[in-house]
ChimeraX commands (.cxc) that place a marker at each C-alpha (Angstrom):
marker #1 position -12.89,41.35,-18.04 radius 0.5
marker #1 position -13.32,39.83,-13.91 radius 0.5
marker #1 position -14.05,35.96,-13.82 radius 0.5
marker #1 position -17.51,36.04,-11.84 radius 0.5
marker #1 position -17.71,32.77,-11.66 radius 0.5
marker #1 position -16.16,30.20,-9.16 radius 0.5
marker #1 position -13.52,28.58,-10.79 radius 0.5
marker #1 position -9.82,30.03,-9.95 radius 0.5
marker #1 position -8.31,31.91,-13.17 radius 0.5
marker #1 position -5.77,29.42,-14.81 radius 0.5
marker #1 position -3.10,32.14,-14.29 radius 0.5
marker #1 position -4.03,32.06,-10.09 radius 0.5
marker #1 position -3.83,28.40,-10.06 radius 0.5
marker #1 position -0.49,28.27,-11.73 radius 0.5
marker #1 position 0.89,30.74,-9.41 radius 0.5
marker #1 position -0.50,29.07,-6.36 radius 0.5
marker #1 position 1.17,25.50,-7.59 radius 0.5
marker #1 position 4.57,27.90,-8.01 radius 0.5
marker #1 position 4.15,28.76,-4.04 radius 0.5
marker #1 position 3.61,25.18,-2.82 radius 0.5
marker #1 position 5.66,22.70,-5.26 radius 0.5
marker #1 position 4.97,19.94,-2.42 radius 0.5
marker #1 position 1.33,20.11,-3.37 radius 0.5
marker #1 position 2.12,19.91,-6.72 radius 0.5
marker #1 position 4.34,16.90,-6.51 radius 0.5
marker #1 position 1.50,15.10,-4.41 radius 0.5
marker #1 position -1.07,16.17,-7.05 radius 0.5
marker #1 position 1.19,14.55,-9.82 radius 0.5
marker #1 position 1.78,11.25,-7.69 radius 0.5
marker #1 position -1.60,11.02,-7.11 radius 0.5
marker #1 position -2.59,11.10,-10.45 radius 0.5
marker #1 position 0.22,8.85,-11.87 radius 0.5
marker #1 position -0.73,6.02,-9.35 radius 0.5
marker #1 position -4.07,5.88,-10.93 radius 0.5
marker #1 position -2.77,5.81,-14.49 radius 0.5
marker #1 position 0.26,3.48,-13.94 radius 0.5
marker #1 position -2.12,1.00,-12.20 radius 0.5
marker #1 position -4.32,1.34,-15.08 radius 0.5
marker #1 position -2.16,1.02,-17.78 radius 0.5
marker #1 position 1.21,0.01,-16.41 radius 0.5
marker #1 position 4.55,1.78,-17.20 radius 0.5
marker #1 position 4.50,1.15,-20.98 radius 0.5
marker #1 position 1.14,2.29,-21.68 radius 0.5
marker #1 position 1.09,5.17,-19.37 radius 0.5
marker #1 position 1.49,8.78,-21.23 radius 0.5
marker #1 position 2.86,11.58,-19.58 radius 0.5
marker #1 position 0.77,13.78,-21.87 radius 0.5
marker #1 position -2.43,11.94,-20.09 radius 0.5
marker #1 position -1.18,12.35,-16.26 radius 0.5
marker #1 position -0.23,16.06,-17.11 radius 0.5
marker #1 position -4.09,16.53,-18.65 radius 0.5
marker #1 position -5.43,14.88,-15.25 radius 0.5
marker #1 position -3.54,17.12,-12.92 radius 0.5
marker #1 position -3.54,20.82,-11.87 radius 0.5
marker #1 position -0.55,21.85,-13.42 radius 0.5
marker #1 position 1.73,21.10,-16.66 radius 0.5
marker #1 position 3.57,18.34,-18.58 radius 0.5
marker #1 position 6.69,20.65,-18.42 radius 0.5
marker #1 position 6.45,20.61,-14.17 radius 0.5
marker #1 position 5.94,17.04,-14.41 radius 0.5
marker #1 position 9.49,16.32,-15.82 radius 0.5
marker #1 position 11.06,19.42,-13.55 radius 0.5
marker #1 position 10.05,17.16,-10.72 radius 0.5
marker #1 position 10.55,13.54,-11.81 radius 0.5
marker #1 position 12.74,13.93,-15.00 radius 0.5
marker #1 position 10.90,11.40,-17.14 radius 0.5
marker #1 position 8.24,9.00,-17.11 radius 0.5
marker #1 position 10.64,6.22,-15.57 radius 0.5
marker #1 position 11.47,8.50,-12.72 radius 0.5
marker #1 position 7.91,9.40,-12.03 radius 0.5
marker #1 position 7.10,5.86,-11.92 radius 0.5
marker #1 position 9.72,5.05,-9.35 radius 0.5
marker #1 position 8.87,7.91,-7.21 radius 0.5
marker #1 position 5.01,6.88,-7.72 radius 0.5
marker #1 position 6.14,3.12,-6.13 radius 0.5
marker #1 position 7.88,4.93,-3.52 radius 0.5
marker #1 position 5.08,7.03,-2.44 radius 0.5
marker #1 position 2.88,3.98,-2.68 radius 0.5
marker #1 position 4.97,1.91,-0.33 radius 0.5
marker #1 position 5.41,5.04,2.14 radius 0.5
marker #1 position 1.94,5.41,2.64 radius 0.5
marker #1 position 1.37,1.90,3.83 radius 0.5
marker #1 position 3.96,1.65,5.78 radius 0.5
marker #1 position 3.17,5.12,7.62 radius 0.5
marker #1 position 0.05,3.72,8.38 radius 0.5
marker #1 position 1.49,0.51,9.81 radius 0.5
marker #1 position 3.48,2.88,12.01 radius 0.5
marker #1 position 0.22,5.05,12.83 radius 0.5
marker #1 position -1.10,1.78,14.50 radius 0.5
marker #1 position 0.84,2.25,17.21 radius 0.5
marker #1 position 1.17,-1.13,18.12 radius 0.5
marker #1 position 3.49,-1.03,20.83 radius 0.5
marker #1 position 1.01,-0.33,23.77 radius 0.5
marker #1 position -1.06,-3.55,22.86 radius 0.5
marker #1 position -0.35,-7.08,24.29 radius 0.5
marker #1 position 1.86,-8.89,21.64 radius 0.5
marker #1 position -1.08,-11.17,20.37 radius 0.5
marker #1 position -3.57,-7.91,19.81 radius 0.5
marker #1 position -0.66,-6.29,18.32 radius 0.5
marker #1 position -0.19,-8.96,15.84 radius 0.5
marker #1 position -3.84,-9.60,15.22 radius 0.5
marker #1 position -4.62,-5.79,14.45 radius 0.5
marker #1 position -1.54,-5.77,12.17 radius 0.5
marker #1 position -2.97,-8.57,9.91 radius 0.5
marker #1 position -6.40,-6.97,9.91 radius 0.5
marker #1 position -4.91,-3.74,9.04 radius 0.5
marker #1 position -3.13,-5.30,6.00 radius 0.5
marker #1 position -5.66,-7.21,4.60 radius 0.5
marker #1 position -8.02,-4.14,4.56 radius 0.5
marker #1 position -5.83,-1.74,3.38 radius 0.5
marker #1 position -5.16,-4.08,0.27 radius 0.5
marker #1 position -8.83,-4.53,0.18 radius 0.5
marker #1 position -9.38,-0.63,-0.12 radius 0.5
marker #1 position -6.31,-0.01,-2.33 radius 0.5
marker #1 position -6.49,-1.84,-5.30 radius 0.5
marker #1 position -4.35,0.49,-7.23 radius 0.5
marker #1 position -1.41,-0.40,-4.85 radius 0.5
marker #1 position -1.90,-3.87,-5.78 radius 0.5
marker #1 position -1.71,-3.21,-9.46 radius 0.5
marker #1 position 1.27,-1.35,-9.16 radius 0.5
marker #1 position 3.33,-3.93,-7.17 radius 0.5
marker #1 position 1.58,-6.27,-9.88 radius 0.5
marker #1 position 3.32,-4.23,-12.78 radius 0.5
marker #1 position 6.52,-3.97,-10.97 radius 0.5
marker #1 position 6.72,-7.76,-10.60 radius 0.5
marker #1 position 5.95,-7.86,-14.39 radius 0.5
marker #1 position 9.27,-5.74,-14.72 radius 0.5
marker #1 position 11.08,-8.20,-12.21 radius 0.5
marker #1 position 11.55,-5.52,-9.62 radius 0.5
marker #1 position 13.86,-3.39,-11.78 radius 0.5
marker #1 position 12.58,-0.05,-10.91 radius 0.5
marker #1 position 12.30,-1.42,-6.95 radius 0.5
marker #1 position 15.77,-2.59,-7.29 radius 0.5
marker #1 position 16.85,1.23,-8.21 radius 0.5
marker #1 position 15.53,2.60,-4.97 radius 0.5
marker #1 position 17.03,2.39,-1.75 radius 0.5
marker #1 position 14.22,4.22,-0.23 radius 0.5
marker #1 position 11.60,1.28,-0.93 radius 0.5
marker #1 position 13.98,-1.19,0.82 radius 0.5
marker #1 position 14.66,0.54,3.57 radius 0.5
marker #1 position 10.81,1.27,4.15 radius 0.5
marker #1 position 9.97,-2.21,3.76 radius 0.5
marker #1 position 12.67,-3.44,6.00 radius 0.5
marker #1 position 10.62,-1.10,8.83 radius 0.5
marker #1 position 7.85,-3.64,8.57 radius 0.5
marker #1 position 9.73,-6.75,9.05 radius 0.5
marker #1 position 11.38,-4.77,12.11 radius 0.5
marker #1 position 7.91,-3.75,13.57 radius 0.5
marker #1 position 7.16,-7.64,13.29 radius 0.5
marker #1 position 10.51,-8.21,15.07 radius 0.5
marker #1 position 9.36,-6.07,18.09 radius 0.5
marker #1 position 6.12,-7.72,18.38 radius 0.5
marker #1 position 7.40,-11.20,18.12 radius 0.5
marker #1 position 10.21,-10.43,20.97 radius 0.5
marker #1 position 7.85,-9.24,23.36 radius 0.5
marker #1 position 5.58,-12.21,22.49 radius 0.5
marker #1 position 8.61,-14.55,23.12 radius 0.5
marker #1 position 9.74,-12.73,26.15 radius 0.5
marker #1 position 6.28,-13.23,27.57 radius 0.5
marker #1 position 5.59,-16.76,26.68 radius 0.5
marker #1 position 2.96,-15.61,24.07 radius 0.5
marker #1 position 4.71,-16.90,20.73 radius 0.5
marker #1 position 6.45,-19.38,20.04 radius 0.5
marker #1 position 10.59,-19.08,20.09 radius 0.5
marker #1 position 11.10,-20.05,16.25 radius 0.5
marker #1 position 8.43,-17.37,15.33 radius 0.5
marker #1 position 10.46,-15.74,12.19 radius 0.5
marker #1 position 9.05,-12.20,10.84 radius 0.5
marker #1 position 9.93,-12.17,7.63 radius 0.5
marker #1 position 8.03,-15.99,7.26 radius 0.5
marker #1 position 5.04,-14.13,8.76 radius 0.5
marker #1 position 5.17,-11.01,6.73 radius 0.5
marker #1 position 5.21,-13.13,3.82 radius 0.5
marker #1 position 2.23,-15.15,4.68 radius 0.5
marker #1 position 0.04,-11.72,5.64 radius 0.5
marker #1 position 1.08,-10.32,2.45 radius 0.5
marker #1 position 0.11,-13.45,0.08 radius 0.5
marker #1 position -3.33,-13.69,1.31 radius 0.5
marker #1 position -4.06,-9.96,1.61 radius 0.5
marker #1 position -2.43,-9.70,-2.04 radius 0.5
marker #1 position -4.23,-12.38,-3.73 radius 0.5
marker #1 position -7.35,-10.97,-2.27 radius 0.5
marker #1 position -7.07,-8.38,-4.68 radius 0.5
marker #1 position -4.63,-9.49,-7.65 radius 0.5
marker #1 position -6.55,-12.41,-8.69 radius 0.5
marker #1 position -10.25,-11.12,-7.42 radius 0.5
marker #1 position -11.52,-10.95,-11.34 radius 0.5
marker #1 position -10.19,-14.44,-12.24 radius 0.5
marker #1 position -11.39,-16.04,-8.75 radius 0.5
marker #1 position -14.76,-14.66,-9.20 radius 0.5
marker #1 position -15.40,-15.65,-12.54 radius 0.5
marker #1 position -14.56,-19.14,-11.98 radius 0.5
marker #1 position -15.69,-19.44,-8.39 radius 0.5
marker #1 position -18.40,-16.80,-7.87 radius 0.5
marker #1 position -18.35,-13.52,-6.23 radius 0.5
marker #1 position -19.47,-14.71,-2.97 radius 0.5
marker #1 position -16.02,-13.86,-0.94 radius 0.5
marker #1 position -15.99,-10.59,-2.68 radius 0.5
marker #1 position -19.06,-9.66,-0.66 radius 0.5
marker #1 position -18.87,-7.63,2.51 radius 0.5
marker #1 position -19.81,-10.72,4.63 radius 0.5
marker #1 position -17.23,-12.87,2.58 radius 0.5
marker #1 position -14.28,-10.22,2.99 radius 0.5
marker #1 position -14.94,-10.20,6.89 radius 0.5
marker #1 position -14.88,-14.13,6.88 radius 0.5
marker #1 position -11.73,-13.87,4.91 radius 0.5
marker #1 position -10.34,-11.50,7.11 radius 0.5
marker #1 position -11.19,-13.57,10.36 radius 0.5
marker #1 position -9.35,-16.33,8.63 radius 0.5
marker #1 position -6.23,-14.48,7.58 radius 0.5
marker #1 position -6.08,-13.78,11.20 radius 0.5
marker #1 position -6.56,-17.38,12.20 radius 0.5
marker #1 position -4.22,-18.90,9.81 radius 0.5
marker #1 position -1.15,-16.48,10.65 radius 0.5
marker #1 position -1.68,-16.74,14.77 radius 0.5
marker #1 position -2.23,-20.55,14.98 radius 0.5
marker #1 position 1.23,-21.64,14.15 radius 0.5
marker #1 position 2.71,-18.71,16.33 radius 0.5
marker #1 position 0.66,-18.50,19.26 radius 0.5
marker #1 position 1.63,-20.95,22.06 radius 0.5
marker #1 position -2.14,-21.03,23.28 radius 0.5
marker #1 position -4.05,-20.47,20.19 radius 0.5
marker #1 position -7.63,-19.36,21.61 radius 0.5
marker #1 position -9.89,-17.34,19.91 radius 0.5
marker #1 position -8.96,-13.41,20.49 radius 0.5
marker #1 position -11.51,-10.80,21.44 radius 0.5
marker #1 position -9.88,-8.39,19.40 radius 0.5
marker #1 position -11.63,-7.10,16.45 radius 0.5
marker link #1:1,2 radius 0.2
marker link #1:2,3 radius 0.2
marker link #1:3,4 radius 0.2
marker link #1:4,5 radius 0.2
marker link #1:5,6 radius 0.2
marker link #1:6,7 radius 0.2
marker link #1:7,8 radius 0.2
marker link #1:8,9 radius 0.2
marker link #1:9,10 radius 0.2
marker link #1:10,11 radius 0.2
marker link #1:11,12 radius 0.2
marker link #1:12,13 radius 0.2
marker link #1:13,14 radius 0.2
marker link #1:14,15 radius 0.2
marker link #1:15,16 radius 0.2
marker link #1:16,17 radius 0.2
marker link #1:17,18 radius 0.2
marker link #1:18,19 radius 0.2
marker link #1:19,20 radius 0.2
marker link #1:20,21 radius 0.2
marker link #1:21,22 radius 0.2
marker link #1:22,23 radius 0.2
marker link #1:23,24 radius 0.2
marker link #1:24,25 radius 0.2
marker link #1:25,26 radius 0.2
marker link #1:26,27 radius 0.2
marker link #1:27,28 radius 0.2
marker link #1:28,29 radius 0.2
marker link #1:29,30 radius 0.2
marker link #1:30,31 radius 0.2
marker link #1:31,32 radius 0.2
marker link #1:32,33 radius 0.2
marker link #1:33,34 radius 0.2
marker link #1:34,35 radius 0.2
marker link #1:35,36 radius 0.2
marker link #1:36,37 radius 0.2
marker link #1:37,38 radius 0.2
marker link #1:38,39 radius 0.2
marker link #1:39,40 radius 0.2
marker link #1:40,41 radius 0.2
marker link #1:41,42 radius 0.2
marker link #1:42,43 radius 0.2
marker link #1:43,44 radius 0.2
marker link #1:44,45 radius 0.2
marker link #1:45,46 radius 0.2
marker link #1:46,47 radius 0.2
marker link #1:47,48 radius 0.2
marker link #1:48,49 radius 0.2
marker link #1:49,50 radius 0.2
marker link #1:50,51 radius 0.2
marker link #1:51,52 radius 0.2
marker link #1:52,53 radius 0.2
marker link #1:53,54 radius 0.2
marker link #1:54,55 radius 0.2
marker link #1:55,56 radius 0.2
marker link #1:56,57 radius 0.2
marker link #1:57,58 radius 0.2
marker link #1:58,59 radius 0.2
marker link #1:59,60 radius 0.2
marker link #1:60,61 radius 0.2
marker link #1:61,62 radius 0.2
marker link #1:62,63 radius 0.2
marker link #1:63,64 radius 0.2
marker link #1:64,65 radius 0.2
marker link #1:65,66 radius 0.2
marker link #1:66,67 radius 0.2
marker link #1:67,68 radius 0.2
marker link #1:68,69 radius 0.2
marker link #1:69,70 radius 0.2
marker link #1:70,71 radius 0.2
marker link #1:71,72 radius 0.2
marker link #1:72,73 radius 0.2
marker link #1:73,74 radius 0.2
marker link #1:74,75 radius 0.2
marker link #1:75,76 radius 0.2
marker link #1:76,77 radius 0.2
marker link #1:77,78 radius 0.2
marker link #1:78,79 radius 0.2
marker link #1:79,80 radius 0.2
marker link #1:80,81 radius 0.2
marker link #1:81,82 radius 0.2
marker link #1:82,83 radius 0.2
marker link #1:83,84 radius 0.2
marker link #1:84,85 radius 0.2
marker link #1:85,86 radius 0.2
marker link #1:86,87 radius 0.2
marker link #1:87,88 radius 0.2
marker link #1:88,89 radius 0.2
marker link #1:89,90 radius 0.2
marker link #1:90,91 radius 0.2
marker link #1:91,92 radius 0.2
marker link #1:92,93 radius 0.2
marker link #1:93,94 radius 0.2
marker link #1:94,95 radius 0.2
marker link #1:95,96 radius 0.2
marker link #1:96,97 radius 0.2
marker link #1:97,98 radius 0.2
marker link #1:98,99 radius 0.2
marker link #1:99,100 radius 0.2
marker link #1:100,101 radius 0.2
marker link #1:101,102 radius 0.2
marker link #1:102,103 radius 0.2
marker link #1:103,104 radius 0.2
marker link #1:104,105 radius 0.2
marker link #1:105,106 radius 0.2
marker link #1:106,107 radius 0.2
marker link #1:107,108 radius 0.2
marker link #1:108,109 radius 0.2
marker link #1:109,110 radius 0.2
marker link #1:110,111 radius 0.2
marker link #1:111,112 radius 0.2
marker link #1:112,113 radius 0.2
marker link #1:113,114 radius 0.2
marker link #1:114,115 radius 0.2
marker link #1:115,116 radius 0.2
marker link #1:116,117 radius 0.2
marker link #1:117,118 radius 0.2
marker link #1:118,119 radius 0.2
marker link #1:119,120 radius 0.2
marker link #1:120,121 radius 0.2
marker link #1:121,122 radius 0.2
marker link #1:122,123 radius 0.2
marker link #1:123,124 radius 0.2
marker link #1:124,125 radius 0.2
marker link #1:125,126 radius 0.2
marker link #1:126,127 radius 0.2
marker link #1:127,128 radius 0.2
marker link #1:128,129 radius 0.2
marker link #1:129,130 radius 0.2
marker link #1:130,131 radius 0.2
marker link #1:131,132 radius 0.2
marker link #1:132,133 radius 0.2
marker link #1:133,134 radius 0.2
marker link #1:134,135 radius 0.2
marker link #1:135,136 radius 0.2
marker link #1:136,137 radius 0.2
marker link #1:137,138 radius 0.2
marker link #1:138,139 radius 0.2
marker link #1:139,140 radius 0.2
marker link #1:140,141 radius 0.2
marker link #1:141,142 radius 0.2
marker link #1:142,143 radius 0.2
marker link #1:143,144 radius 0.2
marker link #1:144,145 radius 0.2
marker link #1:145,146 radius 0.2
marker link #1:146,147 radius 0.2
marker link #1:147,148 radius 0.2
marker link #1:148,149 radius 0.2
marker link #1:149,150 radius 0.2
marker link #1:150,151 radius 0.2
marker link #1:151,152 radius 0.2
marker link #1:152,153 radius 0.2
marker link #1:153,154 radius 0.2
marker link #1:154,155 radius 0.2
marker link #1:155,156 radius 0.2
marker link #1:156,157 radius 0.2
marker link #1:157,158 radius 0.2
marker link #1:158,159 radius 0.2
marker link #1:159,160 radius 0.2
marker link #1:160,161 radius 0.2
marker link #1:161,162 radius 0.2
marker link #1:162,163 radius 0.2
marker link #1:163,164 radius 0.2
marker link #1:164,165 radius 0.2
marker link #1:165,166 radius 0.2
marker link #1:166,167 radius 0.2
marker link #1:167,168 radius 0.2
marker link #1:168,169 radius 0.2
marker link #1:169,170 radius 0.2
marker link #1:170,171 radius 0.2
marker link #1:171,172 radius 0.2
marker link #1:172,173 radius 0.2
marker link #1:173,174 radius 0.2
marker link #1:174,175 radius 0.2
marker link #1:175,176 radius 0.2
marker link #1:176,177 radius 0.2
marker link #1:177,178 radius 0.2
marker link #1:178,179 radius 0.2
marker link #1:179,180 radius 0.2
marker link #1:180,181 radius 0.2
marker link #1:181,182 radius 0.2
marker link #1:182,183 radius 0.2
marker link #1:183,184 radius 0.2
marker link #1:184,185 radius 0.2
marker link #1:185,186 radius 0.2
marker link #1:186,187 radius 0.2
marker link #1:187,188 radius 0.2
marker link #1:188,189 radius 0.2
marker link #1:189,190 radius 0.2
marker link #1:190,191 radius 0.2
marker link #1:191,192 radius 0.2
marker link #1:192,193 radius 0.2
marker link #1:193,194 radius 0.2
marker link #1:194,195 radius 0.2
marker link #1:195,196 radius 0.2
marker link #1:196,197 radius 0.2
marker link #1:197,198 radius 0.2
marker link #1:198,199 radius 0.2
marker link #1:199,200 radius 0.2
marker link #1:200,201 radius 0.2
marker link #1:201,202 radius 0.2
marker link #1:202,203 radius 0.2
marker link #1:203,204 radius 0.2
marker link #1:204,205 radius 0.2
marker link #1:205,206 radius 0.2
marker link #1:206,207 radius 0.2
marker link #1:207,208 radius 0.2
marker link #1:208,209 radius 0.2
marker link #1:209,210 radius 0.2
marker link #1:210,211 radius 0.2
marker link #1:211,212 radius 0.2
marker link #1:212,213 radius 0.2
marker link #1:213,214 radius 0.2
marker link #1:214,215 radius 0.2
marker link #1:215,216 radius 0.2
marker link #1:216,217 radius 0.2
marker link #1:217,218 radius 0.2
marker link #1:218,219 radius 0.2
marker link #1:219,220 radius 0.2
marker link #1:220,221 radius 0.2
marker link #1:221,222 radius 0.2
marker link #1:222,223 radius 0.2
marker link #1:223,224 radius 0.2
marker link #1:224,225 radius 0.2
marker link #1:225,226 radius 0.2
marker link #1:226,227 radius 0.2
marker link #1:227,228 radius 0.2
view
């Protein structure tokens, strides 16, 4: 009997996935990030991940080897996305102060809007960075973030905008620390102190404060910026 509904037959879906292995893997990784962020590595089950995808458990193992391999690839994909978005900011055409401010604001907003990314990083810290250490891909990608900061700072030093001792790794740590804590400790902080800072107004205030906190010790003349 012909399928009279709008749902594509299961056999047709399987055939379409076979013809597009990249889409299969992207689908698996999207679901895996949600499941790993919610349950951790030990609590996540490949059966559950497969059931939430449009493919099979067999294909999960085919592409990723085992649960640990899938977890490692999920970490890589999460970092790849944020690093690619940083590149897409196209900061080289901005003056150094505006470029640094835009990067800070992007990081703060990205982390606030992507709590699953923060949870994955928290989980990997629980594992003492074991799986990150196995991935040269993640290390190379994250070096790119510091390299981008160094380019911004060098332009600022050359133009007399930034202090000569402004250190890209220290600044990356500072930006990450504020943006990360804003999400990682949101539940406990709110329960203890109330959720005023988690409102839209509170988040804008924290973002502005993060910008000022990073820029003030770096900029030679730390006047307020007109960049938003």
